[in-house]
Every structure is written in structure tokens, then in C-alpha cells.
C-alpha positions as CSV (number, residue, x, y, z in Angstrom):
1,X,-13.0,26.0,17.0
2,X,-16.0,25.2,14.7
3,X,-14.6,25.0,11.1
4,X,-16.7,26.4,8.4
5,X,-15.9,26.8,4.6
6,X,-16.9,29.3,2.1
7,X,-19.0,27.3,-0.5
8,X,-17.6,29.1,-3.6
9,X,-14.0,28.7,-2.5
10,X,-14.4,25.0,-2.0
11,X,-15.8,24.8,-5.5
12,X,-12.8,26.8,-6.9
13,X,-10.5,24.3,-4.9
14,X,-12.0,21.4,-6.9
15,X,-11.7,23.1,-10.1
16,X,-8.0,23.9,-9.9
17,X,-7.5,20.4,-8.8
18,X,-9.1,19.1,-11.8
19,X,-7.2,21.4,-14.2
20,X,-3.9,20.6,-12.6
21,X,-4.6,16.9,-12.7
22,X,-5.6,16.9,-16.3
23,X,-2.6,18.6,-17.5
24,X,-0.2,16.5,-15.4
25,X,-1.8,13.2,-16.4
26,X,-1.8,14.3,-20.0
27,X,1.9,14.9,-19.9
28,X,2.5,11.7,-18.0
29,X,1.0,9.9,-21.1
30,X,3.6,11.1,-23.5
31,X,6.6,10.0,-21.3
32,X,6.9,6.5,-22.7
33,X,7.3,7.7,-26.3
34,X,9.7,10.4,-25.5
35,X,13.5,10.3,-25.6
36,X,16.4,12.2,-24.2
37,X,15.9,15.5,-22.8
38,X,12.2,15.6,-23.7
39,X,11.7,12.4,-21.7
40,X,13.1,14.1,-18.6
41,X,11.3,17.2,-19.2
42,X,7.8,15.5,-19.4
43,X,8.6,13.7,-16.1
44,X,9.4,16.8,-14.3
45,X,6.6,18.9,-15.9
46,X,4.0,16.1,-15.1
47,X,5.3,16.0,-11.4
48,X,5.2,19.7,-11.2
49,X,1.7,20.0,-12.6
50,X,0.3,17.4,-10.4
51,X,2.1,18.8,-7.2
52,X,0.9,22.3,-8.2
53,X,-2.7,21.0,-8.4
54,X,-2.3,19.5,-4.9
55,X,-0.7,22.6,-3.4
56,X,-3.2,25.0,-5.0
57,X,-6.2,23.0,-3.9
58,X,-4.7,22.8,-0.4
59,X,-4.0,26.5,-0.3
60,X,-7.4,27.5,-1.5
61,X,-9.1,25.1,0.7
62,X,-7.4,26.8,3.6
63,X,-8.4,30.2,2.4
64,X,-12.0,28.8,2.2
65,X,-11.9,28.5,6.1
66,X,-13.8,31.1,7.9
67,X,-11.5,31.9,10.9
68,X,-12.3,34.6,13.4
69,X,-8.5,35.7,13.6
70,X,-5.8,36.5,11.5
71,X,-3.5,33.6,10.6
72,X,0.1,33.6,9.5
73,X,1.7,31.0,7.3
74,X,5.3,30.0,7.7
75,X,7.2,30.0,4.4
76,X,9.6,27.3,5.2
77,X,7.2,24.6,6.1
78,X,5.0,25.4,3.2
79,X,8.0,25.3,0.8
80,X,9.4,22.0,2.2
81,X,5.9,20.5,1.9
82,X,5.7,21.4,-1.8
83,X,9.2,20.1,-2.6
84,X,8.5,16.8,-0.9
85,X,5.2,16.6,-2.8
86,X,7.0,17.2,-6.1
87,X,9.5,14.3,-5.3
88,X,7.2,11.7,-4.3
89,X,4.7,12.5,-7.1
90,X,7.5,12.3,-9.4
91,X,8.0,8.8,-8.3
92,X,4.4,8.0,-9.0
93,X,4.6,9.6,-12.6
94,X,7.8,7.5,-13.5
95,X,6.1,4.2,-12.4
96,X,2.9,4.8,-14.6
97,X,4.5,6.7,-17.4
98,X,7.9,5.0,-18.4
99,X,6.4,1.5,-19.0
100,X,2.9,-0.1,-19.4
101,X,1.9,-0.4,-15.8
102,X,0.6,-3.5,-14.4
103,X,-1.1,-4.1,-11.1
104,X,2.2,-3.7,-9.1
105,X,3.3,-0.6,-10.7
106,X,0.1,1.0,-10.2
107,X,0.0,0.0,-6.6
108,X,3.3,1.6,-5.9
109,X,2.3,4.7,-7.9
110,X,-0.9,4.9,-5.8
111,X,0.9,4.8,-2.5
112,X,3.5,7.5,-3.7
113,X,0.7,9.7,-5.3
114,X,-1.4,9.4,-1.9
115,X,1.6,9.9,0.2
116,X,2.4,13.1,-1.7
117,X,-1.2,14.4,-1.1
118,X,-0.9,13.6,2.5
119,X,2.6,14.9,3.0
120,X,1.5,18.2,1.2
121,X,-1.5,18.5,3.6
122,X,0.1,17.7,7.0
123,X,3.3,19.4,6.5
124,X,1.4,22.5,5.1
125,X,-0.7,22.5,8.2
126,X,2.3,22.7,10.3
127,X,2.8,26.2,8.9
128,X,-0.1,27.5,11.0
129,X,1.5,26.6,14.3
130,X,2.6,30.1,15.0
131,X,-1.1,31.4,15.7
132,X,-3.1,28.2,16.0
133,X,-2.6,24.9,18.0
134,X,-3.8,22.1,15.8
135,X,-4.8,18.6,16.9
136,X,-5.8,15.9,14.6
137,X,-8.2,12.9,15.3
138,X,-6.3,9.5,14.5
139,X,-9.5,8.1,12.9
140,X,-9.8,11.0,10.5
141,X,-6.0,10.9,9.8
142,X,-6.2,7.2,8.9
143,X,-9.4,7.7,6.8
144,X,-7.9,10.5,4.9
145,X,-4.8,8.5,4.0
146,X,-6.9,5.6,2.9
147,X,-9.1,8.0,0.7
148,X,-6.0,9.6,-0.9
149,X,-4.3,6.3,-1.7
150,X,-7.5,4.4,-2.9
151,X,-8.7,7.2,-5.1
152,X,-5.4,8.0,-6.6
153,X,-5.0,4.2,-7.4
154,X,-8.5,4.3,-9.1
155,X,-7.4,7.5,-11.1
156,X,-4.1,5.9,-12.1
157,X,-5.7,2.7,-13.4
158,X,-8.4,4.3,-15.2
159,X,-5.8,6.6,-17.0
160,X,-2.9,4.1,-17.6
161,X,-4.0,0.6,-16.4
162,X,-3.8,-2.4,-18.9
163,X,-7.4,-3.1,-20.0
164,X,-8.7,0.1,-18.6
165,X,-10.7,2.6,-20.5
166,X,-7.8,5.1,-20.4
167,X,-10.1,8.1,-20.0
168,X,-8.1,11.2,-19.4
169,X,-11.1,13.2,-18.1
170,X,-12.2,10.4,-15.9
171,X,-8.8,9.9,-14.5
172,X,-8.3,13.6,-13.8
173,X,-11.7,13.9,-12.1
174,X,-10.8,11.0,-9.8
175,X,-7.3,12.3,-9.2
176,X,-9.1,15.6,-8.2
177,X,-11.5,13.7,-6.0
178,X,-8.4,12.1,-4.2
179,X,-6.9,15.4,-3.6
180,X,-10.0,17.2,-2.3
181,X,-11.5,14.4,-0.4
182,X,-8.2,13.7,1.4
183,X,-7.9,17.6,2.3
184,X,-11.5,17.9,3.6
185,X,-11.8,14.8,5.4
186,X,-8.5,15.7,7.2
187,X,-10.0,19.1,8.1
188,X,-12.9,17.4,9.4
189,X,-10.8,15.8,11.9
190,X,-8.8,18.9,12.7
191,X,-9.4,21.0,15.9
192,X,-7.9,24.5,16.0
193,X,-7.3,26.6,19.1
194,X,-5.8,29.9,19.2
195,X,-2.5,30.3,20.9
196,X,-3.1,33.9,21.9
197,X,-6.0,36.5,21.0
198,X,-4.9,38.1,17.8
199,X,-6.9,40.9,16.6
200,X,-8.0,40.8,12.9
201,X,-6.1,43.2,10.6
202,X,-8.0,46.2,10.0
203,X,-6.3,46.8,6.6
204,X,-6.0,43.7,4.6
205,X,-4.0,43.9,1.5
206,X,-6.2,41.1,-0.2
207,X,-9.2,39.4,0.9
208,X,-9.3,35.6,1.2
209,X,-11.6,35.4,-1.7
210,X,-9.5,37.6,-4.1
211,X,-6.2,35.9,-3.0
212,X,-7.7,32.5,-3.9
213,X,-8.7,33.9,-7.3
214,X,-5.2,35.3,-7.9
215,X,-3.6,31.9,-6.8
216,X,-6.0,30.0,-9.2
217,X,-5.2,32.3,-12.2
218,X,-1.5,31.7,-11.6
219,X,-2.1,28.0,-11.4
220,X,-4.0,28.0,-14.7
221,X,-1.3,30.0,-16.5
222,X,1.5,27.7,-15.2
223,X,-0.4,24.7,-16.5
224,X,-1.1,26.4,-19.7
225,X,2.7,27.2,-20.1
226,X,3.4,23.4,-19.5
227,X,1.2,22.4,-22.3
228,X,2.4,25.0,-24.7
229,X,6.1,24.4,-24.2
230,X,6.0,20.6,-24.0
231,X,3.2,19.2,-26.1
232,X,4.3,19.0,-29.7
233,X,2.1,20.5,-32.4
234,X,1.5,18.0,-35.2
235,X,3.1,19.1,-38.4
236,X,0.9,20.1,-41.3
237,X,-0.4,17.0,-43.3
238,X,1.2,17.2,-46.9
239,X,-1.2,17.4,-49.9
240,X,-1.6,14.0,-51.6
241,X,0.8,13.8,-54.4
242,X,3.1,11.3,-55.8
243,X,6.5,11.9,-54.0
244,X,9.8,11.9,-55.6
245,X,12.7,9.9,-54.6
246,X,14.0,10.8,-51.1
247,X,17.5,12.0,-50.8
248,X,20.1,9.3,-49.8
249,X,21.1,9.0,-46.0
250,X,18.0,10.7,-44.6
251,X,16.7,7.7,-42.9
252,X,17.1,3.9,-42.4
253,X,16.5,2.1,-45.9
254,X,14.9,5.0,-47.8
255,X,12.9,3.8,-50.6
256,X,12.3,5.2,-54.0
257,X,8.8,6.5,-53.3
258,X,5.5,5.7,-51.6
259,X,2.4,4.6,-53.3
260,X,-0.2,6.9,-54.8
261,X,-3.0,6.6,-52.3
262,X,-5.9,8.8,-51.9
263,X,-7.3,10.1,-48.6
264,X,-8.9,7.6,-46.4
265,X,-11.7,8.3,-43.9
266,X,-11.0,8.1,-40.1
267,X,-13.5,5.5,-39.3
268,X,-13.6,3.3,-36.1
269,X,-11.7,0.2,-35.1
270,X,-14.2,-2.6,-35.6
271,X,-13.7,-6.2,-34.3
272,X,-13.8,-7.8,-37.7
273,X,-11.4,-5.1,-39.3
274,X,-7.9,-5.6,-40.8
275,X,-7.8,-9.5,-40.3
276,X,-6.7,-10.4,-43.8
277,X,-10.1,-9.9,-45.6
278,X,-9.4,-6.3,-46.5
279,X,-9.4,-5.7,-50.3
280,X,-6.2,-4.6,-52.0
281,X,-5.9,-0.8,-52.9
282,X,-5.6,-0.1,-56.6
283,X,-1.8,0.7,-56.3
284,X,-1.1,-2.5,-54.2
285,X,0.1,-2.6,-50.7
286,X,2.6,0.1,-49.6
287,X,6.2,-0.5,-49.6
288,X,7.1,2.6,-47.9
289,X,5.3,5.3,-45.7
290,X,5.9,9.0,-45.4
291,X,7.7,10.1,-42.2
292,X,9.2,13.4,-41.1
293,X,12.0,14.4,-38.8
294,X,13.6,17.8,-38.2
295,X,11.4,19.3,-40.9
296,X,12.6,16.9,-43.7
297,X,10.2,14.5,-45.4
298,X,11.3,11.1,-45.9
299,X,10.0,7.6,-46.6
300,X,10.4,4.5,-44.3
301,X,10.6,0.9,-45.8
302,X,7.6,-1.0,-44.7
303,X,9.9,-4.0,-44.3
304,X,11.5,-2.5,-41.3
305,X,8.1,-1.3,-39.6
306,X,7.4,-3.1,-36.4
307,X,4.6,-1.1,-34.8
308,X,2.3,1.9,-35.5
309,X,1.0,4.1,-32.4
310,X,-2.0,6.6,-33.1
311,X,-1.3,9.9,-31.7
312,X,-4.4,12.2,-32.1
313,X,-4.5,12.9,-36.0
314,X,-1.1,11.5,-36.9
315,X,0.9,8.4,-36.1
316,X,4.3,7.4,-34.6
317,X,6.1,4.4,-36.5
318,X,8.5,2.1,-34.6
319,X,11.1,0.4,-36.6
320,X,12.6,-1.6,-33.8
321,X,15.1,0.9,-32.9
322,X,13.6,4.4,-33.7
323,X,10.3,6.1,-33.5
324,X,9.3,8.2,-36.6
325,X,6.6,10.8,-37.0
326,X,4.1,10.0,-39.6
327,X,1.5,12.6,-40.9
328,X,-1.2,9.9,-41.6
329,X,-3.8,8.8,-39.3
330,X,-3.8,5.3,-38.0
331,X,-6.8,4.4,-40.3
332,X,-4.8,5.7,-43.3
333,X,-1.8,3.6,-42.3
334,X,-3.9,0.5,-41.8
335,X,-5.4,0.9,-45.3
336,X,-1.9,0.7,-46.8
337,X,-0.5,-2.2,-45.1
338,X,-0.7,-5.7,-46.2
339,X,-3.2,-7.3,-43.5
340,X,-1.6,-10.6,-43.7
341,X,1.6,-9.2,-42.3
342,X,0.2,-6.5,-40.0
343,X,-2.8,-6.5,-37.5
344,X,-4.6,-3.8,-35.7
345,X,-4.7,-5.2,-32.4
346,X,-6.1,-2.1,-30.6
347,X,-7.8,1.1,-31.6
348,X,-4.5,2.9,-31.1
349,X,-1.9,0.1,-32.3
350,X,-1.0,-1.8,-35.3
351,X,1.9,-4.3,-35.0
352,X,3.7,-6.6,-37.5
353,X,2.6,-10.2,-36.5
354,X,5.8,-12.0,-36.9
355,X,7.5,-9.5,-34.5
356,X,5.2,-10.5,-31.7
357,X,7.0,-12.6,-29.3
358,X,4.7,-12.6,-26.1
359,X,1.0,-12.2,-25.6
360,X,0.3,-11.5,-21.9
361,X,-3.2,-11.6,-20.6
362,X,-4.8,-9.2,-18.2
363,X,-8.3,-9.9,-17.6
364,X,-10.1,-10.0,-20.9
365,X,-7.6,-8.0,-22.5
366,X,-3.8,-8.0,-22.7
367,X,-0.8,-6.6,-24.2
368,X,2.0,-8.0,-26.5
369,X,5.7,-7.8,-26.4
370,X,7.8,-7.2,-29.8
371,X,10.9,-9.1,-30.4
372,X,12.7,-5.8,-31.5
373,X,16.1,-4.4,-30.5
374,X,14.4,-1.9,-28.2
375,X,11.7,-3.3,-26.0
376,X,8.2,-2.4,-27.1
377,X,5.0,-3.3,-25.5
378,X,1.6,-2.7,-27.2
379,X,-2.1,-3.0,-25.7
380,X,-4.6,-5.7,-27.2
381,X,-8.2,-4.9,-27.3
382,X,-10.4,-7.6,-25.6
383,X,-12.1,-8.3,-29.1
384,X,-8.7,-9.0,-30.6
385,X,-7.0,-10.9,-27.9
386,X,-8.4,-14.4,-28.8
387,X,-7.8,-13.9,-32.5
388,X,-4.2,-12.8,-32.0
389,X,-3.6,-15.8,-29.9
390,X,-4.9,-18.1,-32.6
391,X,-2.6,-16.2,-35.0
392,X,0.6,-16.9,-32.6
393,X,-0.4,-20.6,-31.9
394,X,-0.5,-21.2,-35.7
395,X,3.0,-20.0,-36.2
396,X,5.8,-22.5,-35.0
397,X,7.9,-21.2,-32.1
398,X,5.5,-18.4,-31.0
399,X,4.7,-18.0,-27.4
400,X,1.1,-17.4,-26.4
């Protein structure tokens, strides 16, 4: 049977694959910083969103086929293929989301992600065996597996790899390409033969195109619900004012106040920035920074601060044990910290220099491990790697 596809449904399958991949990868990026129930929910929701992207793309891709006879889909094989896909893709999400992924972790995640895509396709195709006899050309089967694994690996490296651009849009586009290319390459090697002559239904409930649109809308809504329910909304930034003394017992080593700073512009991270040459602000370097938890504003003593991570228009402060929400941008935090003690080693990270225990090279870039009670890794920009190595070598007992 000569297989032909409806072009607009093929395009729709690519769109839903990209949208589901974007949401799933976006949620996976937040796993490392989450704790407790939210940590597990992010893993589950990321795996479900990516699996939904794979299943929806596959389903719409099958509806795009122009078949001369009515086809029945068996529910059980379709359900099993989706559940296996969720399980295998979940393994990939754990490998890239829980720790900074090196080459080995990305390789394992790529095989798991590619395996989930392949399993979803071929198990889903088995649901057609009641009306069609399917045969698969071995060369195309192998090629589809290779494409699924390699494209998944490229997507995961681009979005999570050490030294990678970490482009979410590019990563989602490559993941959509992995899903779609695997499906359509496998279909190119598939031969279909009717088991018996089945007359087309004269009164279809839904046309293939309308059914595809309905499935796409449902997929978009589900992904939107994932985003709304699991992605935290940044708290409103308080107006600049001189804070009063914080109530005792609200946080670790609560200070008596924070410096009276003005608003600092966002700016970009420059190679020569924050290396000890910055001028001291009028009020001196900050002794504490504003933090919030459970709707209560507090101040965190800078002496306890180990690392700062940018999160959109706010930051997360790590004190060696706990992570605190800070309403300031990373540029504003950098302007308040003493550059002889803290260094902005990446566009998204500031670390306390004497807390750095290891600098690990990865190509021209790298990452550092902090000597804190809870293990913490931070990326190092290529332009800061050599400078940081010199700082560590200048300190006795520091590893490089």
C-alpha cells in the first residue's frame, strides 16, 4: 500500500511535538533546585509532558495518513505504549535534571529518550494489526532508532550540557525533530496490507483532520496546566526602603537590616566584570540580603552565603544547606557583594571564592564544586575559567 500524508496534518504534528517538548524541557530545568514533593512533581510532569508530545505527534502523524479503508486502533497496545514511554522518558529526565549532566549522563539520557520514542512508535503501530498487516524494513528500523537517539542526545546536550549554549528553544526544536524524524523515517520503511476488505464507514463521527485538531487542543491545554500549576510565579519585588529589624527565629542568622541600596540596572555579564575592581557603593558592601519564604520577608547574613543563581528576574541564594528566594536580580545582588569575596563566574551564577573546592574542566568551559554541607555545582563561563583557576591556585590548599 502506497503511504501518503496530508501536509497540513504533518505540520500540525511537528507543532505539537515542539510545544510539548518545550514545556517538558522547561520543567526539567527546574528539577535540580526543587525539593521534597515539588521535586518529584517536576520529574513526573516533565516526563508526562514529553511523553504526551511523543504520543500526540505519533497519533496525529497516523491520522495524516491517507488510507483507503477504515482502521481500528486497539486501546490496550496504545495505552501500554504510552505508559512505557512515560517510564523510559522519566529515566532520561532524572539523568539530565537532577545533577549537572556530563557526557555519560547525557549519553544514558539520550538512549532512554530515543528508546521511549521508538517504543511509543512501534508498540503504537501494533494497535493497527486488527485491520492491517504491517511489515517493517530492517534498514529503516535501524535508521529510525539511530535518528531518535542521536537527535535526542543533541537536544539534551544543547539544553543541559556543560559548556552548551543551554538554549531552551533550540533544545525543544531538536527534540521535536527527534520525535518527528524517527516517526516519519519509520513510516517510510513500513508496508501495510489490508487483512480483509473493509468498507469505509459512511457516517464518520469525526473526520481525521477534525480529530487531529481536537487532540492538538487537548495536548496544548494539558501542557498549559502543567506550566500554570508547577511553575512558581515570582513574588512582587518590594519597593526600595530601609527595612526594619527582622523578627527573631525567622531564618538562619537573621541580621539587623540590609543596606540602603538603590535600584541597579540589569546589564549583561562582561568578561572583566566583578573581579575585584568594582567600586564600593556609598553604603559599603552588603552584610545581608533580602529573602522571602512562606510570604514572610527576612534577611540572610552574607557571611552564610555560598552561591547565587539567577532565576528570571529574581535569584536563589544558597547558604550551604538551604535555598532562599531573593527578589533581587543577579546584577543587583552582584552590586551589593564584596568582589574580593564573591565572583560572578557565569551569567547565571555567583559563588563565594573560598567555598570553591574543585574546578572541573569541560572543553573551554567548566564547573565548580562548593565545599558545602549539601553538594552544589555551578557552571563556569569560558571567559572566567582561566581567571578562576588562577584565583584557586593562589590560595593554599585549593584544588584546581
